[in-house]
N, C-alpha and C positions, 0 to 999 in steps of 0.2 A: 672168275673171268673178268669182272670189273677191275679187280686189283691188278691183274696182268696187263690190262689195257693202260691203266694209270702208270704202271712201272715202265711199260713200253714207251708211252708218250714222254715221260720225264727223261728216260734214257735217250730218246731221239733228240730232244732239245739239248741235252748235255753233249751228246755226240756232235750235234750241229755246231755248237760253239767251240768244241775242243778239236774237231777234225775239219780244218778248212778245205782240204782236198775233197772229202766226201760232200761237204756242204756245196762246194762249187759244182761238183758233178750233178747235184740236184737243182742247180740254178740259184743257190743262195750265196750272196757275197757279203762278207762283213767289211764295211767301209772303215770303221774305227771303233775301238773300245776306249773310253775315257772314264776312269774311276768306276762308278757303279752303272754306267750306261753304255749301250752299244747301238751304233747306226748300221743298218743293213738294208739290202734290197734283194729282190728276186727277179731273175730274168726268165721270161717264158721261153722254153726250149724250142717252141714252134716258130716264133717270129723274132727271137733274139732281142726283144724289147723288155724294158723294165715294166713289170705288171704291178709291183707294189714296193713301197719304201716303208721302213720302220725305224722307230727309236724305241728301244726296249731296255727296261731295267735288267741288270744282270741276274736278278733272282726270278725274272720272267713274270713278276706279278703285275707290273704296269707297263703299258706300251701305247704307242701312237702309230697308227697305220694310215697311209695315204695311197689311194689308187684312183682309177678313172671314175669311181663312184663318189669320191670325196675323201674327207679326212675323218678319222674316228679314234675312239678310245678303245683299248683292248685290255682286259683284266684276265689274269690267269688264276684259277682256283686249283691249287695243288691237291686239294682234298677230293676233287672230282665229284662234288655234290650238286652240280647244276643239272637241271632238266632241259635237254635240248629243245630249242624253239620256245622256251618259256621266257617271259619278260619279267624283270624285277628291277628294283632300284638299288643302286650302290651310292656310296658317298665318298667324296675325297675331301679330307680336312687339311687345309693348307694354312698354317698359322691360325688366325682367327676367322678365316673364311671357310665356309662349309658349302660344298657343291653336291647336288644330288642329280644323278643321271639315270635315265631309263636305259637298261641294257638288255640284250637278248643273248641267251645261251646258244652258242653255235654248236657246242658238244658238251660233254660233262665237265670240261675244264675251262673253256674259253667263253668269256662274256665280251660282247662288242656293242658299239653303237656308232652312229654317224653324228658329227657335230657340225653345226653351222660354222663357217670359217671365222666369223667375228667372235662367236662364243669360244671357239678353239683358241683364238689369239689371246683372249682374256685369260683363259685357263693357263696357257703357256707362260704368259707374262707373270702371273702369280707364282707358278712353279719355279720360274727362273730366279725369283727373289727369295726363295725359301730353301732351307737345308734338308727338309724332309716333308713327306706327305703321308697321311694316314689313310689307307684304303679300308673302307668299312663295307663288308659284304652283308653282314647282319649285325645285330647288337653284340653277338658273341665272337664274331670272326673279324678281327682287325689286323692289318699288317702295315707296319711302318716301312716306308721306302726312302732310302737315302737318295737325295737328289744331286749328290756330288758328280760333276761331269756333265749334267744335263744341258747347260747352255751351249757347250761346244758340240754336243751330239745333235742338238736342235738345229744348229747351223748346217750340219751335214744332211740332216733329214729334210730341211727346207730346200737345199740345193738339189737333192735327189728328186724331190717333188717337182721342182721347176724343170729339171732336165728331162723328166719323164713326161712332162706336159699335163700333169694332174691339176686339179682345182687349186687355184692360187690362194694362199693365206699369207698374212704379213708376219714375218718373224719378229718377235718382240725385241725392242732395243733395251739393252741393259744399262 
C-alpha cells in the first residue's frame, strides 16, 4: 500500500509537469521552466486568486513556497521515509556554507518549514551565486541539486509573491 501511494504521488507530479491542460484544470499554472528550475502558482478555484507561488527544482527535491502564511523551504523525499508531523533537521550545503533547518514532515514525502524573510533572502543570495546545493536528509541520504536557471526563476517567484500580496522579501541582486 505504501509503495502504491509513493508511485501515485510521483506519477501525479510527473503528470502535472507534463500535462499542462490537466494541471490548469486543477488550478496549477506553470509560469516558466528554465534549465533545472520551474516557477509555478496555484489558483484557488473558489475565489480565483493565487493561493501559493513556488520555485521548484525539476527533480522536485528542493523548492520554495510562498503563501499568505509566509515563505518557506520545501524538500521532497522520493523514498517516502518521513513520519507525518515529525520534526527533523536537514542541511543545505552551498559551497563552503552549511545551513541547518528544522523541518516538519507534511506527509511521507514532503518536508517543509517557514523562514524569516531576512533569512530567506540570505539563503537565496547564496544559492544565486552557486552552481549546485547538496541537500542532506541524514548522513546517508544526500542529493545534489543543479542550480542552473534558479536566478531567473526566482525573479518570477518574487513577482508572483508580490502580485498575490504575500509576505514581502527582497529578491537578491546578482
